[in-house]
Structure formats: C-alpha cells, structure tokens
C-alpha positions in Angstrom: 14.5 -43.0 9.8 11.5 -44.9 11.3 8.2 -43.9 9.7 9.9 -41.9 6.9 9.2 -42.9 3.3 10.8 -41.6 0.0 10.2 -42.2 -3.6 13.3 -43.9 -5.1 14.7 -41.3 -7.5 17.6 -40.9 -10.0 20.7 -38.9 -9.1 19.9 -36.3 -11.7 16.5 -35.6 -10.2 17.4 -32.7 -8.0 15.1 -32.3 -5.0 13.6 -28.8 -5.4 11.8 -29.1 -2.1 15.2 -28.9 -0.5 16.6 -26.2 -2.8 13.6 -24.0 -3.4 10.7 -25.1 -1.2 9.0 -26.3 -4.4 6.5 -28.7 -2.9 3.0 -29.1 -1.5 1.9 -31.1 1.6 -1.4 -32.8 2.4 -2.3 -35.0 5.3 -4.1 -38.4 5.2 -5.6 -40.0 8.3 -5.5 -43.5 9.7 -8.1 -44.5 12.4 -8.6 -48.0 13.7 -6.3 -49.4 11.0 -8.4 -47.8 8.2 -8.0 -44.7 6.1 -10.7 -42.1 6.7 -11.6 -39.1 4.6 -9.2 -40.4 1.9 -11.3 -39.0 -0.9 -11.4 -35.5 0.5 -7.6 -35.6 1.2 -6.8 -37.0 -2.2 -8.8 -34.3 -4.1 -7.2 -31.6 -1.9 -3.8 -33.0 -2.9 -4.7 -32.9 -6.6 -6.0 -29.3 -6.3 -2.8 -28.3 -4.4 -0.6 -29.8 -7.1 -2.5 -28.0 -9.8 -2.2 -24.6 -8.0 1.6 -25.1 -7.8 1.7 -26.2 -11.5 3.1 -29.6 -10.5 3.1 -32.3 -13.1 0.5 -34.9 -11.8 1.5 -38.4 -12.8 -1.2 -40.6 -14.3 -0.5 -43.1 -11.6 -1.6 -40.7 -8.9 -5.1 -42.1 -8.5 -7.1 -42.5 -5.4 -6.6 -46.3 -5.6 -2.8 -45.7 -5.8 -2.8 -43.8 -2.5 -5.2 -46.2 -0.8 -2.9 -49.1 -1.8 0.3 -47.3 -0.9 -0.9 -46.3 2.6 -2.6 -49.6 3.3 0.6 -51.5 2.4 3.3 -49.2 3.8 1.6 -47.7 6.8 -1.2 -50.0 8.0 0.2 -53.4 7.1 4.0 -53.1 7.2 4.1 -50.2 9.6 1.4 -51.6 11.8 0.0 -48.1 12.4 -3.5 -48.3 13.9 -4.0 -44.6 14.4 -2.0 -41.8 12.9 -1.5 -38.8 10.6 0.3 -39.3 7.3 2.0 -36.0 6.2 2.5 -36.5 2.5 4.8 -34.1 0.6 5.1 -34.0 -3.2 8.1 -32.1 -4.6 9.3 -31.2 -8.1 12.4 -32.6 -9.6 14.7 -30.7 -12.1 14.6 -33.2 -15.0 12.3 -31.6 -17.5 12.7 -29.1 -20.3 10.5 -26.7 -18.2 9.6 -26.8 -14.6 6.0 -27.6 -15.4 7.1 -30.7 -17.3 9.5 -31.9 -14.6 8.7 -35.1 -12.9 7.6 -35.2 -9.2 8.6 -37.4 -6.3 7.1 -37.9 -2.9 8.0 -38.2 0.8 5.8 -39.0 3.7 6.1 -39.2 7.5 3.8 -40.8 10.0 2.8 -39.3 13.3 1.3 -42.0 15.5 -1.6 -40.9 17.7 -4.1 -42.4 20.1 -7.0 -41.3 17.9 -6.7 -38.7 15.2 -10.2 -37.5 16.0 -9.5 -37.0 19.7 -8.8 -33.5 21.1 -5.3 -33.7 22.4 -5.1 -33.9 26.2 -3.0 -30.8 26.9 -4.8 -27.5 25.9 -2.8 -24.8 24.3 -1.7 -21.3 25.2 -1.6 -18.8 22.3 -0.9 -15.2 21.7 -1.0 -12.8 18.7 2.1 -12.1 16.7 2.2 -8.6 15.1 5.7 -8.5 13.6 4.7 -10.5 10.6 1.6 -11.4 8.7 0.5 -14.0 6.2 -0.9 -13.4 2.7 -4.4 -14.2 1.6 -3.9 -15.1 -2.1 -4.3 -18.3 -4.1 -1.4 -20.1 -2.4 -2.1 -19.0 1.1 -4.8 -21.7 1.5 -2.6 -24.7 0.7 0.4 -26.1 2.6 3.5 -24.8 0.8 6.8 -23.4 2.0 6.0 -20.5 4.4 8.9 -18.7 6.2 6.3 -16.9 8.3 5.4 -20.2 9.9 9.0 -20.8 10.8 9.5 -17.4 12.3 6.2 -17.6 14.2 7.1 -21.1 15.6 10.4 -19.8 16.9 8.7 -16.8 18.4 6.2 -19.1 20.2 9.0 -21.3 21.6 11.0 -18.2 22.8 7.9 -16.8 24.6 6.8 -20.1 26.2 3.7 -20.4 23.9 2.3 -23.4 22.2 1.4 -21.5 19.0 0.6 -18.0 17.8 -2.3 -16.4 15.9 -1.3 -15.1 12.6 -3.0 -12.0 11.0 -3.4 -11.1 7.4 -2.3 -7.7 5.9 -5.7 -6.3 6.9 -4.9 -7.1 10.6 -7.6 -9.8 10.7 -7.2 -13.3 12.0 -6.0 -15.8 9.3 -4.9 -18.9 11.2 -2.2 -20.2 13.5 1.1 -21.8 12.4 -0.4 -25.3 12.9 -3.9 -24.9 11.4 -7.3 -23.2 11.6 -9.1 -21.7 14.6 -12.8 -22.0 15.4 -14.3 -19.5 17.8 -17.4 -20.3 19.8 -19.7 -17.5 21.0 -23.0 -18.6 22.3 -24.6 -20.9 19.7 -22.4 -19.6 16.9 -19.0 -21.0 15.7 -17.0 -18.5 13.7 -14.2 -19.5 11.4 -12.0 -17.2 9.3 -12.8 -17.2 5.6 -10.3 -18.8 3.3 -10.0 -15.4 1.6 -8.6 -14.2 4.9 -5.6 -16.6 4.7 -7.1 -19.6 6.4 -5.9 -23.1 5.3 -8.1 -25.4 3.3 -8.6 -28.3 5.7 -10.3 -31.6 4.8 -10.3 -32.4 8.5 -12.0 -29.2 9.5 -14.4 -29.3 6.6 -15.6 -32.8 7.5 -16.2 -31.6 11.1 -18.0 -28.5 10.1 -20.1 -30.4 7.5 -21.1 -32.9 10.3 -22.2 -30.1 12.6 -24.2 -28.4 9.8 -26.0 -31.6 8.7 -27.0 -32.5 12.2 -28.0 -29.0 13.3 -25.5 -29.1 16.2 -24.1 -25.6 15.7 -24.5 -22.5 13.6 -21.1 -22.4 11.8 -20.4 -19.1 10.0 -17.4 -17.8 8.0 -16.3 -14.4 9.1 -13.8 -11.7 8.8 -12.5 -11.7 12.4 -10.5 -8.9 14.0 -7.8 -9.8 16.5 -9.8 -8.5 19.5 -12.7 -10.8 18.8 -10.7 -13.8 19.9 -11.1 -12.4 23.5 -14.9 -12.5 23.2 -15.0 -16.3 22.6 -16.2 -18.8 25.1 -14.2 -21.7 23.6 -11.6 -22.0 20.9 -10.7 -25.1 18.9 -7.6 -25.5 16.8 -7.9 -28.0 13.9 -4.6 -29.0 12.3 -4.5 -31.5 9.5 -0.8 -31.9 10.3 -1.0 -32.3 14.1 -4.6 -33.0 15.1 -7.2 -31.3 17.3 -6.4 -29.0 20.2 -8.4 -26.9 22.7 -7.1 -23.4 23.3 -6.9 -22.8 27.0 -5.5 -19.3 27.2 -4.8 -16.2 25.1 -3.0 -13.5 27.1 -5.0 -13.1 30.3 -8.2 -14.7 29.0 -8.9 -18.3 29.6 -11.5 -20.4 27.7 -13.7 -23.4 28.4 -13.3 -26.8 26.7 -16.6 -28.7 27.4 -18.9 -27.8 24.5 -16.3 -28.4 21.7 -15.4 -31.6 23.5 -19.0 -32.8 23.2 -19.3 -31.8 19.6 -16.0 -33.6 18.7 -17.1 -36.7 20.6 -20.4 -36.7 18.6 -18.5 -36.3 15.3 -16.1 -39.1 16.3 -19.0 -41.5 16.9 -20.2 -40.9 13.3 -17.2 -42.8 12.0 -18.0 -46.0 13.9 
C-alpha cells in the first residue's frame, strides 16, 4: 500500500468507481520537491468533474490540493520527483447521483524527472479492431474499456503501446496519452475533436514552443498512414511521462530534435 492514499469514508458511501467506473482522473506533477503546473492541473480537474456532473466540494480549492500534496507527498512521502495520479469518484449517498458526495484516491509514481524523456523509446503499432469516440467525455480521463483491450493487445503482440483511431479512421491518441508528429519544421498533433486527451503537460510544452518560436505546432486531422511520414514522434502522457517513439511497424524514427526541444522546455522551470 505504499504511495496509495484514500479519503476516509463512511461504510454507506459505496464506491461507484469500483462498481460503475464513475470517476475522473487527473495528474499532478512534483519536480525538485515542488509542485509544477498545479494551476493547470487543478482547473483541468474542476472541468473534468463538471463534465461528469460530479458534486464539487467547496473545500476543493487550489490551496487545498497544494497543501494536501505538499504534506502527504513531498513532506511525509519524501517524494522529490514524481507523478500524482489523482482520482475522484462518486459515492452513493445522495438523493440523486448529482447530489452524492465524492471521495478521492491518489497514487504516486516516482520518477527521476517528470520532464525527462524516458530512456527506453517505445515500439507502437495501429490497432484496428476497436476505436475510441470523439465526444465530450473522450478528452478527459474516465473509465475506457477500449484502453484496457488495447493495452492487452499491445502486451500480447510485444508492443509498448498502440495507436487508437476514432470512428473516422483518423488518429486520436495512444492508450497512454497524446502523440506529436514532427515533419520538417512542423509538429502535428491530433485535434481534441478527434478524440485526443486534454493534457496540461502537453499544453504547457506546446505553449512553450509557440511562445519561443521553437516550432510550428499545428492541430490536424491525421490519417493513420501519416504516422509513417514523420521524422520523429513524441508521446506525452500525463499519467506516465514523456516517451520517444522508436518504431511503428517497419519504420524507425529519430529522437534528437524532440530531445533538444524537451531539454529547452525543462530548463524554463529552473
């Protein structure tokens, strides 16, 4: 049970995350014993809870989460670098579901540096048996059986992850997070309307690139074949971190230019 934290609840508060998948998840980030991007992550949590019609407690302020994570994670847990995967779930104690109380659970993944690209690049492939939706709830981290199926498919085929398509057969995301495709001086990312996740981590990175004129970042509708035209591919996962994509089928990709951009972005937090 190390690095697992629950709200203390009453016996009658049935955990609907367990029974119905009635929950939302957002990640917070610790770097050098400090929270980073906490405002962006907090507002994403609030927006996700509203979309799922969860009853937001008055106590759920930015200061509440800053104090909670500083106390439990940084001070007591002595976590210097890590990802806090925070899940809010609905109880069954209200007259209606929308009036039911909520509880939370969070788990900490310790990392060397949350802004580092992980050392081992990934091998991906497309999965065509299933697709992911591109509606209001597709952009937030809620229960998704497609992710479970795709993760098992990847394991059974000796892959690190798979690329998920939307009903229009265009690239949405992977099971872990969002994909960024570099072609020349352009970085293409799937639109949120295509089924991509809203990602505070990716948005911070993309905003940094745009403000400093380091790359031309464009949102696109990307057909599956276009992934093979890329020179480099970066996977950004709020839940897991940053990864270079080394191979998709028979095509291999470079890692140098994204590594330089991420290194420059990382230095902006000093």
